[in-house]
C-alpha positions as MATLAB code, in Angstrom:
seq = 'MEEDEKLIPLAELALPWGKQLLVSGLEYQSGLKMVRLRFREGKHRFTIVDVDADNIAKLAELFTRWSAELTAPADGENDGE';
ca = [
      79.530  113.788  126.428;
      79.444  117.309  128.041;
      79.377  117.872  131.841;
      75.992  119.504  131.698;
      74.382  116.663  129.955;
      72.959  113.239  131.243;
      72.510  110.283  129.008;
      69.808  107.653  129.812;
      70.191  104.494  127.725;
      66.708  103.682  126.115;
      67.436  100.864  123.515;
      70.054   99.263  121.520;
      69.007   97.746  118.066;
      70.945   95.703  115.601;
      70.347   96.973  112.152;
      70.785   95.399  108.745;
      74.240   95.107  107.197;
      75.874   94.891  110.674;
      75.056   98.324  111.756;
      73.932   99.314  115.263;
      71.543  102.092  116.686;
      71.873  103.208  120.222;
      68.887  105.345  121.444;
      69.300  107.497  124.621;
      67.360  110.061  126.428;
      69.471  113.251  126.651;
      68.861  115.812  129.677;
      70.755  118.950  129.933;
      70.985  120.932  133.103;
      68.978  123.700  131.768;
      65.933  121.207  131.439;
      66.187  120.662  127.758;
      65.271  117.033  126.824;
      66.073  115.413  123.635;
      66.551  111.942  122.200;
      70.194  110.980  120.929;
      70.476  108.564  118.051;
      73.876  107.140  117.741;
      74.396  105.019  114.643;
      77.450  102.770  114.497;
      78.803  101.709  111.231;
      81.818   99.245  111.518;
      84.263   99.790  114.470;
      85.166  103.450  114.236;
      82.616  105.288  112.268;
      79.579  106.898  114.181;
      76.792  109.273  113.347;
      75.132  111.145  116.247;
      71.871  113.054  115.760;
      70.068  114.834  118.727;
      66.297  115.150  118.024;
      63.663  117.375  119.885;
      60.502  116.178  121.260;
      58.239  117.547  118.345;
      60.457  115.868  115.743;
      60.560  112.558  117.486;
      56.759  112.623  117.676;
      56.691  113.312  113.924;
      59.232  110.441  113.364;
      57.126  107.987  115.531;
      53.959  108.814  113.672;
      55.872  108.370  110.326;
      57.443  105.059  111.324;
      54.114  103.766  112.636;
      52.247  104.569  109.535;
      55.136  103.096  107.189;
      55.293   99.888  109.142;
      51.499   99.480  109.148;
      51.549   99.806  105.296;
      54.329   97.194  105.149;
      52.238   94.605  107.366;
      48.895   95.285  105.840;
      47.596   92.498  103.619;
      47.788   93.201   99.973;
      44.502   93.779   98.020;
      42.868   90.445   97.341;
      44.725   88.581   99.931;
      41.846   87.877  102.307;
      39.193   87.380   99.521;
      38.677   83.725  100.531;
      37.644   84.474  104.076;
];
């Protein structure tokens, strides 16, 4: 972490296959705010992605729509009601 950035822990998620996702707010002294996604695979492998607010909003919409499709009843499942 650089001296001019501040990390604020937001969430820690256990992912399939023993992976982990750490989600943090990231604030720079300049006022720029982003979200840092830190994926952990095993003990020593990390992938870090910093995402701006516009793209986080797009991802949130995408994930919401995708998860709604997964949980929606299949055609014909509610025919007996």
